[in-house]
C-alpha positions in Angstrom: 51.6 291.0 132.9 52.1 287.3 132.1 54.4 286.1 129.3 53.1 283.3 127.1 54.5 281.2 124.3 52.4 280.8 121.1 53.3 278.8 118.0 52.0 280.2 114.7 52.7 279.3 111.1 55.6 281.4 109.7 53.4 282.9 106.9 50.7 283.9 109.4 53.3 285.8 111.5 54.7 287.5 108.4 51.2 288.6 107.3 50.5 289.8 110.8 53.7 291.8 111.1 52.9 293.4 107.7 49.5 294.6 109.1 50.9 296.1 112.3 54.0 297.7 110.8 57.3 298.4 112.5 56.1 301.0 115.0 53.7 298.7 116.9 54.2 296.0 119.4 53.1 292.4 118.5 52.4 291.8 122.2 50.2 294.9 122.5 48.3 294.1 119.3 47.7 290.5 120.3 46.5 291.6 123.7 44.1 294.1 122.0 42.8 291.4 119.7 42.3 289.0 122.7 40.4 291.7 124.6 38.3 292.6 121.5 37.5 289.0 120.9 36.3 288.6 124.5 34.2 291.7 124.4 32.5 291.0 121.1 30.4 288.2 119.9 30.6 286.9 116.3 32.7 288.2 113.5 33.7 291.9 113.3 33.3 293.0 109.7 35.8 295.9 110.1 38.6 293.4 111.1 38.0 291.0 108.2 39.7 291.0 104.9 37.6 290.9 101.8 38.8 287.3 101.2 37.6 286.3 104.7 34.2 288.0 104.2 33.8 286.2 100.8 34.7 282.8 102.3 32.2 283.5 105.2 29.4 284.4 102.8 30.1 281.4 100.6 29.9 279.0 103.6 26.6 280.3 105.0 23.5 278.1 104.6 21.4 281.0 103.5 23.7 282.1 100.7 22.2 281.9 97.2 23.7 279.0 95.2 24.8 281.2 92.3 26.4 283.8 94.7 28.1 281.0 96.6 29.5 279.5 93.3 30.7 282.9 92.1 32.4 283.6 95.5 34.0 280.2 95.5 35.3 280.7 91.9 36.8 284.1 92.8 38.4 282.7 96.0 39.9 279.8 94.0 41.3 282.1 91.3 43.0 284.4 93.9 45.1 281.6 95.4 
């Protein structure tokens, strides 16, 4: 194993810790995420939050203008 130092925003770390809970290792989860990322191409829908999926859809070139506007409106209100 190799130890690395990674800087992340405090809020991101807090959200990450909430998702993994107290019984899991940060290092192990980050290693799993890195491995998963290397093994897969593109976005994994199961790993995305609803907010991430909505933002992804709104940003697509082939997204209907009305749907894109609605998604952006919803995303803006949830901030």
